[in-house]
C-alpha positions in Angstrom: 19.1 28.5 -33.2 19.7 25.0 -34.0 17.0 22.7 -34.2 15.9 21.2 -31.2 15.1 17.9 -32.7 18.3 17.3 -34.4 20.3 18.5 -31.3 19.3 15.7 -29.3 19.6 13.4 -32.2 23.4 14.0 -32.3 23.8 13.1 -28.6 23.2 16.2 -26.6 21.4 15.8 -23.7 17.5 16.8 -23.4 17.4 20.1 -21.1 15.1 17.8 -18.8 18.1 15.3 -18.7 20.5 17.8 -17.7 17.8 19.0 -14.7 17.9 15.5 -13.0 20.9 14.1 -13.6 21.8 10.7 -15.6 21.1 8.7 -12.7 17.6 9.7 -12.1 17.0 9.4 -15.7 18.3 6.1 -15.7 16.3 4.6 -12.9 13.1 6.2 -14.1 13.6 4.2 -17.7 14.5 1.1 -15.6 11.7 1.6 -13.2 8.9 2.3 -16.0 10.5 -1.1 -18.2 10.1 -3.2 -14.6 6.6 -1.6 -14.3 5.6 -2.4 -17.8 6.9 -6.0 -17.6 4.6 -6.5 -14.4 1.7 -5.2 -15.5 2.2 -7.1 -19.1 3.0 -10.6 -16.7 -0.4 -10.0 -14.8 -2.1 -9.0 -17.6 -1.6 -12.2 -19.3 -1.9 -14.4 -16.3 -5.2 -12.9 -15.6 -6.3 -13.0 -18.8 -6.4 -16.8 -19.2 -7.7 -17.6 -15.6 -11.0 -18.4 -15.8 -12.9 -17.5 -12.3 -16.5 -17.3 -11.5 -16.4 -13.5 -11.2 -16.8 -13.9 -14.9 -20.0 -15.1 -14.5 -23.2 -12.9 -14.7 -25.1 -13.1 -11.3 -28.8 -13.3 -11.6 -31.9 -14.0 -10.2 -35.4 -14.1 -11.3 -38.8 -15.6 -11.5 -40.3 -18.1 -13.8 -42.7 -20.6 -14.3 -41.4 -24.2 -15.1 -42.2 -25.8 -18.5 -40.4 -29.2 -17.8 -37.6 -30.9 -16.1 -35.3 -33.9 -17.2 -32.1 -34.9 -15.6 -29.7 -31.9 -15.1 -31.7 -29.6 -17.1 -34.9 -27.6 -16.0 -36.5 -25.3 -18.6 -38.4 -22.2 -17.5 -40.4 -19.5 -18.9 -40.0 -15.9 -17.5 -42.9 -13.3 -17.0 -42.2 -12.2 -20.4 -42.3 -15.4 -22.1 -38.4 -16.1 -22.6 -37.7 -19.9 -22.3 -34.1 -20.3 -20.1 -32.3 -23.5 -19.8 -31.4 -24.1 -16.4 -28.8 -26.4 -15.6 -29.2 -27.6 -11.8 -25.9 -29.7 -11.2 -25.1 -27.0 -8.5 -28.4 -27.2 -6.7 -29.4 -29.6 -3.9 -31.5 -32.1 -5.2 -34.5 -31.5 -2.8 -34.6 -27.9 -3.9 -36.0 -29.4 -7.7 -37.1 -33.1 -7.5 -40.6 -31.9 -6.3 -40.9 -29.0 -8.8 -44.4 -29.5 -10.9 -45.3 -28.1 -14.5 -46.5 -24.5 -13.8 -45.1 -23.9 -10.4 -43.7 -20.7 -10.3 -40.2 -20.6 -9.0 -37.4 -18.3 -8.1 -34.2 -19.2 -9.6 -30.7 -17.9 -8.4 -27.5 -18.2 -10.3 -25.0 -17.1 -12.6 -24.8 -17.0 -16.7 -21.6 -18.6 -17.8 -19.5 -16.8 -20.6 -21.4 -19.0 -23.3 -24.7 -17.1 -22.3 -26.3 -20.3 -23.3 -27.9 -21.2 -20.1 -28.1 -20.1 -16.6 -26.2 -22.1 -13.7 -28.6 -22.4 -10.9 -27.4 -22.0 -7.3 -30.6 -21.8 -6.0 -34.5 -22.8 -6.8 -37.2 -21.6 -4.3 -40.9 -22.0 -4.8 -42.8 -18.4 -5.2 -45.1 -17.6 -2.6 -48.2 -17.1 -4.1 
């Protein structure tokens, strides 16, 4: 009995190919190639397109340490200092903040993970 791998290498058709016929096997190869190309094209486009979905959404309670310009520095209940960018927050939500005031901050953490991009700053009910 001849070795199967050498038989197929010599040009003989595989048992699967003889059952399906040459046109079906050829279209499977083309279909897989086209599908692979489309998947690769989509992955390359999606991997370089920034989106808001890339940012992690957060909401936390904190105490105001200081505010200057577009930056609010707060401390969480466990003592972590957090840099908060307030450019996406309505000015009336942060212009009256006082040192040591308790607030609830809602926003996102960008991929750099060096700050919170606030979307809302609300006073915490006593």
